[in-house]
C-alpha positions in Angstrom: 99.3 59.8 114.6 101.5 57.7 112.5 103.9 59.0 109.9 105.3 58.2 106.5 108.2 59.3 104.5 108.3 60.9 101.1 111.5 60.8 99.2 113.1 63.8 97.8 115.6 63.3 95.1 119.0 65.0 95.3 117.9 67.0 92.1 115.0 69.0 93.7 111.8 70.2 91.9 111.4 73.8 93.0 108.3 75.9 92.7 108.9 79.7 92.2 106.0 82.0 92.6 105.7 85.7 93.2 102.9 88.3 93.4 103.4 91.3 91.1 104.8 93.5 93.9 107.5 90.9 94.7 108.5 89.7 91.1 111.6 91.9 91.0 112.6 90.7 94.4 112.3 87.0 93.3 114.1 87.8 90.0 117.1 89.4 91.9 117.2 86.5 94.3 117.1 84.0 91.5 119.7 85.7 89.4 122.0 85.7 92.4 121.3 81.9 92.9 121.3 81.1 89.2 124.0 78.6 89.3 122.3 76.6 92.1 119.0 76.7 90.6 120.3 75.6 87.4 121.3 72.2 88.9 117.5 71.5 89.8 114.2 71.4 88.1 112.3 74.7 88.1 108.5 75.1 88.0 106.6 78.5 88.3 103.2 80.0 87.7 102.9 81.6 84.3 104.0 85.2 84.5 106.7 84.5 87.0 108.1 81.6 84.8 108.4 83.5 81.7 110.2 86.2 83.6 112.6 83.7 85.3 113.4 81.9 81.9 114.0 85.2 80.2 116.2 86.5 82.9 118.0 83.3 83.9 118.3 81.5 80.6 117.3 78.3 82.2 114.5 76.0 81.3 111.4 76.7 83.6 108.3 74.6 83.5 105.5 77.0 83.4 101.8 76.6 84.7 99.0 79.0 84.5 99.3 82.4 86.0 98.5 82.4 89.8 95.0 84.0 89.5 94.0 81.7 86.6 94.7 78.4 88.5 98.6 78.3 88.6 98.7 78.5 92.4 96.2 75.5 92.6 98.2 73.6 90.1 101.4 73.9 92.3 99.2 73.0 95.3 98.1 69.8 93.4 101.7 68.9 92.5 102.7 69.3 96.1 99.9 66.8 97.0 101.3 64.6 94.2 104.7 64.7 95.6 106.0 66.4 92.4 107.2 69.6 94.2 110.1 69.3 96.7 110.0 72.9 97.9 108.3 76.3 97.4 109.7 79.7 97.1 106.6 82.0 97.1 107.5 85.7 97.6 104.0 86.9 98.3 103.1 90.5 99.0 101.6 90.9 102.5 100.8 94.7 101.8 98.5 94.1 98.8 95.1 92.5 98.8 95.0 89.8 96.2 91.9 88.7 94.2 93.0 85.1 94.3 93.7 85.2 98.1 91.8 81.9 98.8 94.0 80.1 96.2 97.2 81.5 98.0 96.0 80.3 101.3 95.3 77.0 99.8 98.7 76.7 98.4 100.5 77.5 101.5 98.2 75.3 103.4 99.1 72.4 101.2 102.9 73.2 101.5 102.4 72.9 105.5 100.1 69.8 105.3 102.7 67.9 103.1 105.7 69.3 105.1 107.2 71.0 102.0 110.0 73.5 102.8 108.6 76.9 102.0 110.1 80.3 101.7 107.9 83.4 101.8 110.6 85.9 101.9 114.2 86.4 100.7 116.0 85.6 104.0 114.1 82.2 104.4 114.9 81.4 100.7 118.5 82.2 101.2 118.6 79.7 104.2 116.7 77.0 102.2 118.9 77.4 99.1 122.2 77.3 101.1 121.2 74.2 103.2 123.6 71.3 102.7 120.3 69.2 102.3 119.5 71.0 99.0 121.8 68.7 96.9 121.2 65.4 98.8 118.4 62.9 98.8 116.2 63.6 101.8 113.1 61.8 103.3 110.4 64.3 104.3 108.3 63.1 107.2 104.5 63.5 106.8 101.5 62.3 108.8 99.9 59.2 107.3 96.7 60.9 106.4 95.2 57.7 105.2 95.7 55.9 108.4 94.3 59.0 110.1 91.2 59.1 107.9 90.6 55.3 108.4 90.9 55.5 112.3 88.4 58.4 112.4 86.0 56.5 110.1 86.4 53.5 112.1 85.7 55.5 115.4 82.5 57.1 113.9 81.2 53.6 112.8 81.9 52.2 116.3 80.1 55.3 118.0 77.0 54.5 115.7 76.9 50.9 116.7 
């Protein structure tokens, strides 16, 4: 497989998401990291975004609530190269009515090689990385070349 690079600016676009049982945990983490988060562009699903904006006093770009499509909006932004990393404190002990959306969001983060933290320890490591405040080129598979090669292979097989 061939690869291509996606440029991430020094000022990152960070998505914050939390299930209800993890919202307070994310709020505490964000308050601790307020200074760092304030130097970046913050995106969040609806309820989480409203909480973050109120607690942090920072501007937050709010999307729909996760169960109403916010998770999918963030996933689409990842695909479009508009999110540089994802902090998603999901609740592994509670069933979620929008579980397929959650899985799709996490899948898009992996497919597009977006740094993702699903717990506080990983979020701490990501936010304290020296790469956070520098431009970075994320390496991703060249899916268009992959798709074309597979199509060409199928056409040849039918010939």
